[in-house]
MILOMI-528712 format. One record per residue (C-alpha): residue number from 0; x, y, z. Coordinates in steps of 0.05 Angstrom, whole numbers, m for minus. Layout:
BEGIN
voza:px:py:pz
NUM:X:Y:Z .
...
***
This chain:
BEGIN
voza:px:py:pz
0:7:2:1 .
1:25:73:m18 .
2:m16:136:m18 .
3:m7:210:4 .
4:m48:253:41 .
5:m48:328:62 .
6:m30:335:137 .
7:m94:378:163 .
8:m147:320:119 .
9:m102:264:153 .
10:m104:290:224 .
11:m181:308:221 .
12:m204:237:197 .
13:m158:206:258 .
14:m194:255:312 .
15:m258:233:278 .
16:m241:147:289 .
17:m196:155:346 .
18:m254:157:404 .
19:m278:94:382 .
20:m207:64:395 .
21:m208:12:457 .
22:m178:41:516 .
23:m170:m18:559 .
24:m139:m69:503 .
25:m166:m145:503 .
26:m138:m154:434 .
27:m84:m109:411 .
28:m117:m99:337 .
29:m172:m56:381 .
30:m123:m1:388 .
31:m106:6:315 .
32:m139:44:265 .
33:m156:6:196 .
34:m135:55:134 .
35:m161:22:71 .
36:m160:55:0 .
37:m235:48:m28 .
38:m202:82:m100 .
39:m152:114:m132 .
40:m169:177:m96 .
41:m217:165:m35 .
42:m181:130:35 .
43:m221:98:86 .
44:m210:106:168 .
45:m239:58:214 .
46:m236:56:297 .
47:m274:4:341 .
48:m276:m19:412 .
49:m332:m74:389 .
50:m391:m33:422 .
51:m377:34:376 .
52:m346:37:310 .
53:m339:106:263 .
54:m309:104:197 .
55:m301:168:159 .
56:m278:169:76 .
57:m226:231:54 .
58:m185:248:m12 .
59:m126:227:m25 .
60:m75:202:m74 .
61:m69:118:m80 .
62:m12:103:m115 .
63:m18:31:m91 .
64:m88:3:m66 .
65:m87:m37:m4 .
66:m98:m38:80 .
67:m63:m36:141 .
68:m81:m27:207 .
69:m30:16:260 .
70:m40:42:326 .
71:m85:97:324 .
72:m64:152:384 .
73:4:138:360 .
74:m5:161:295 .
75:m44:216:307 .
76:6:241:355 .
77:56:230:305 .
78:13:262:247 .
79:3:321:296 .
80:69:348:305 .
81:92:349:226 .
82:89:406:181 .
83:23:425:150 .
84:44:392:86 .
85:33:318:47 .
86:42:261:80 .
87:61:196:46 .
88:53:122:75 .
89:87:61:49 .
90:71:m5:72 .
91:114:m59:74 .
92:58:m124:51 .
93:102:m176:91 .
94:116:m151:146 .
95:60:m92:159 .
96:108:m35:169 .
97:83:36:160 .
98:136:89:137 .
99:100:157:144 .
100:143:206:115 .
101:131:289:104 .
102:189:332:80 .
103:251:314:121 .
104:204:277:190 .
105:208:199:170 .
106:172:156:229 .
107:163:83:220 .
108:99:53:256 .
109:93:m31:266 .
110:22:m42:241 .
111:m19:m115:240 .
112:m51:m146:186 .
113:m122:m119:166 .
114:m149:m184:165 .
115:m146:m184:245 .
116:m193:m125:243 .
117:m262:m139:265 .
118:m311:m129:211 .
119:m364:m74:218 .
120:m440:m91:211 .
121:m464:m71:143 .
122:m531:m39:133 .
123:m527:m27:63 .
124:m591:m70:46 .
125:m628:m65:109 .
126:m692:m22:116 .
127:m678:46:141 .
128:m699:125:137 .
129:m668:187:127 .
130:m671:252:171 .
131:m648:322:164 .
132:m577:326:210 .
133:m600:391:240 .
134:m667:361:274 .
135:m627:291:296 .
136:m575:346:325 .
137:m612:386:361 .
138:m655:323:390 .
139:m593:291:419 .
140:m557:365:441 .
141:m628:385:483 .
142:m637:304:509 .
143:m574:267:521 .
144:m549:312:573 .
145:m601:279:616 .
146:m576:213:614 .
147:m552:186:674 .
148:m474:179:684 .
149:m467:139:744 .
150:m487:68:702 .
151:m469:71:627 .
152:m493:2:611 .
153:m562:19:637 .
154:m623:40:599 .
155:m614:98:633 .
156:m554:113:605 .
157:m574:121:535 .
158:m616:165:491 .
159:m686:130:479 .
160:m699:143:405 .
161:m770:132:374 .
162:m797:138:309 .
163:m875:116:297 .
164:m931:151:256 .
165:m877:196:230 .
166:m866:227:291 .
167:m792:223:312 .
168:m784:223:399 .
169:m713:226:438 .
170:m716:221:511 .
171:m671:210:567 .
172:m663:214:642 .
173:m627:195:702 .
174:m686:185:741 .
175:m677:259:771 .
176:m700:296:706 .
177:m718:276:637 .
178:m715:316:568 .
179:m770:294:516 .
180:m756:320:448 .
181:m813:307:393 .
182:m813:326:314 .
183:m851:309:257 .
184:m812:274:203 .
185:m832:301:135 .
186:m778:278:86 .
187:m767:213:48 .
188:m740:150:78 .
189:m703:109:30 .
190:m720:40:60 .
191:m640:20:37 .
192:m575:41:19 .
193:m568:48:m61 .
194:m518:m6:m83 .
195:m485:1:m147 .
196:m510:m51:m191 .
197:m571:m68:m151 .
198:m629:m53:m180 .
199:m679:m80:m125 .
200:m646:m38:m77 .
201:m649:24:m123 .
202:m720:12:m137 .
203:m740:6:m68 .
204:m706:60:m45 .
205:m738:102:m95 .
206:m804:88:m68 .
207:m809:73:4 .
208:m832:143:48 .
209:m853:150:119 .
210:m920:146:92 .
211:m917:66:104 .
212:m912:42:167 .
213:m844:57:201 .
214:m822:45:265 .
215:m758:45:307 .
216:m746:38:380 .
217:m672:43:404 .
218:m635:66:468 .
219:m574:87:446 .
220:m508:96:495 .
221:m494:173:512 .
222:m432:164:490 .
223:m445:144:418 .
224:m497:203:419 .
225:m433:247:432 .
226:m388:222:381 .
227:m446:226:336 .
228:m457:296:351 .
229:m382:314:339 .
230:m395:289:265 .
231:m468:326:252 .
232:m425:391:275 .
233:m368:372:224 .
234:m361:434:180 .
235:m392:416:108 .
236:m428:356:133 .
237:m482:325:95 .
238:m558:357:107 .
239:m589:289:112 .
240:m569:226:153 .
241:m586:155:143 .
242:m605:116:203 .
243:m615:34:199 .
244:m618:m24:253 .
245:m594:m102:247 .
246:m578:m147:306 .
247:m581:m99:362 .
248:m544:m45:332 .
249:m560:21:304 .
250:m519:56:243 .
251:m515:130:235 .
252:m490:144:162 .
253:m474:209:123 .
254:m437:223:59 .
255:m367:210:93 .
256:m385:188:169 .
257:m409:120:187 .
258:m421:111:266 .
259:m447:36:292 .
260:m459:30:362 .
261:m489:m33:407 .
262:m553:m22:430 .
263:m575:m21:496 .
264:m628:m71:514 .
265:m683:m67:559 .
266:m749:m29:565 .
267:m750:42:565 .
268:m789:74:626 .
269:m864:101:605 .
270:m844:167:608 .
271:m904:203:576 .
272:m941:192:638 .
273:m896:228:682 .
274:m913:297:650 .
275:m973:328:690 .
276:m1029:350:652 .
277:m1046:415:690 .
278:m1008:465:737 .
279:m1030:506:789 .
280:m972:550:787 .
281:m939:584:720 .
282:m876:623:713 .
283:m855:668:651 .
284:m778:691:649 .
285:m724:713:610 .
286:m684:661:596 .
287:m614:688:588 .
288:m636:736:655 .
289:m650:670:694 .
290:m590:639:673 .
291:m538:688:691 .
292:m576:699:762 .
293:m571:622:776 .
294:m496:614:749 .
295:m477:669:807 .
296:m519:637:856 .
297:m495:568:846 .
298:m422:595:868 .
299:m450:590:944 .
300:m483:531:936 .
301:m467:473:969 .
302:m415:423:936 .
303:m445:365:959 .
304:m519:368:942 .
305:m515:439:888 .
306:m577:457:924 .
307:m610:526:904 .
308:m683:554:936 .
309:m730:589:886 .
310:m772:641:923 .
311:m837:656:873 .
312:m875:712:901 .
313:m910:765:856 .
314:m871:790:798 .
315:m800:778:827 .
316:m768:707:828 .
317:m717:700:882 .
318:m658:655:875 .
319:m619:641:947 .
320:m568:587:966 .
321:m536:579:1029 .
322:m469:539:1052 .
323:m461:540:1126 .
324:m390:569:1144 .
325:m376:596:1070 .
326:m433:644:1058 .
327:m495:664:1020 .
328:m513:690:959 .
329:m591:720:930 .
330:m610:748:862 .
331:m679:772:839 .
332:m700:762:777 .
333:m766:795:740 .
334:m823:748:721 .
335:m889:737:696 .
336:m925:690:760 .
337:m995:666:764 .
338:m1008:631:831 .
339:m1001:630:912 .
340:m927:651:942 .
341:m881:580:927 .
342:m815:550:946 .
343:m785:497:913 .
344:m707:476:916 .
345:m679:446:860 .
346:m608:418:842 .
347:m571:473:804 .
348:m534:443:756 .
349:m589:405:736 .
350:m638:488:721 .
351:m570:506:679 .
352:m567:445:639 .
353:m625:458:614 .
354:m629:531:606 .
355:m567:530:567 .
356:m599:482:518 .
357:m665:521:506 .
358:m663:569:434 .
359:m724:596:460 .
360:m716:672:490 .
361:m780:668:537 .
362:m790:606:585 .
363:m844:579:620 .
364:m848:542:682 .
365:m907:493:710 .
366:m916:465:778 .
367:m969:437:817 .
368:m930:437:877 .
369:m869:451:920 .
370:m841:365:919 .
371:m883:352:847 .
372:m849:363:782 .
373:m824:425:752 .
374:m832:426:675 .
375:m789:474:634 .
376:m816:490:559 .
377:m797:543:520 .
378:m850:595:497 .
379:m831:583:430 .
380:m816:502:435 .
381:m877:468:425 .
382:m842:401:414 .
383:m786:407:472 .
384:m790:398:546 .
385:m763:389:614 .
386:m787:356:673 .
387:m745:366:736 .
388:m755:337:802 .
389:m749:381:862 .
390:m708:362:924 .
391:m734:369:996 .
392:m698:425:1032 .
393:m689:435:1108 .
***
């Protein structure tokens, strides 16, 4: 194998896939990146730890086709220190030693046979659908932060995706809070990726739409969602993404990226029943004003409990915190309030998290009591809501 590639292109490709490389290596090849030539001008990079796989394609000049696996983290470290010029790879097919040259710099890396690299799930002929990347990105941003971090392998450690009757829902909860976003899908949904020379697949892909029965239920690990966000945020990325499921795995595919992850097994909680159907208290406020006030008051909150108190009365919301032997803080924020005087204690981190995710400038807070769920909604975001359980304040 012999190819050349620009340093900044190579660096980006390695960064894209390196987060899928195993940190605790059971098999040596899992610490490697698979590099393949697809044609004379395209290279493919793949990293995996068997639970999560990330692939990316990028332009290069292939003088001799082939494949090689080399230590991913070490290669990224080497490449990041090279001059911003053309990087040339030459691979010995017998020893799998890779020579990396850039101007006057030359490195040699010991690789492994590409035959030892795990096979990545192929969903090219499996049923799936496409959706706008910005829609999926917004859903993940506004929900994944609420997933549990204390047990990543449990159902609460993932984001629940539900597609049913043309509706896409994204939900995450850690037991103390729950974030939920709902979207209507109106795009054409190919049931399979178009394959060269595959007329059956091509015809099938051209006819399937969301008007036909389509259902997807998947608990996607929060880690995979974090990596997916990086792909969706990539500059110049495609406007649509294809999603498919096979054998307990889900795949996300754009023009240049492919992510495959194992799903978390189990039945997700019946979250729809957790949201109250009515409320007794209603508070409207400017998101930016409350966010700034809470950030300041949070400085004096107890590092163990992260507790702050909200006092609702008249047209003023009072936010306060008190840590014995440290100090106190108090802020006042203008609001539009409907209801009697109310005091509520909450985890300040959980409040800051959601206020940073709203795009609406005005937010409404619906409540039914001091120890009942608080429901945050954007005045201009009917399809996004956030449930927060208050805490018992002494």
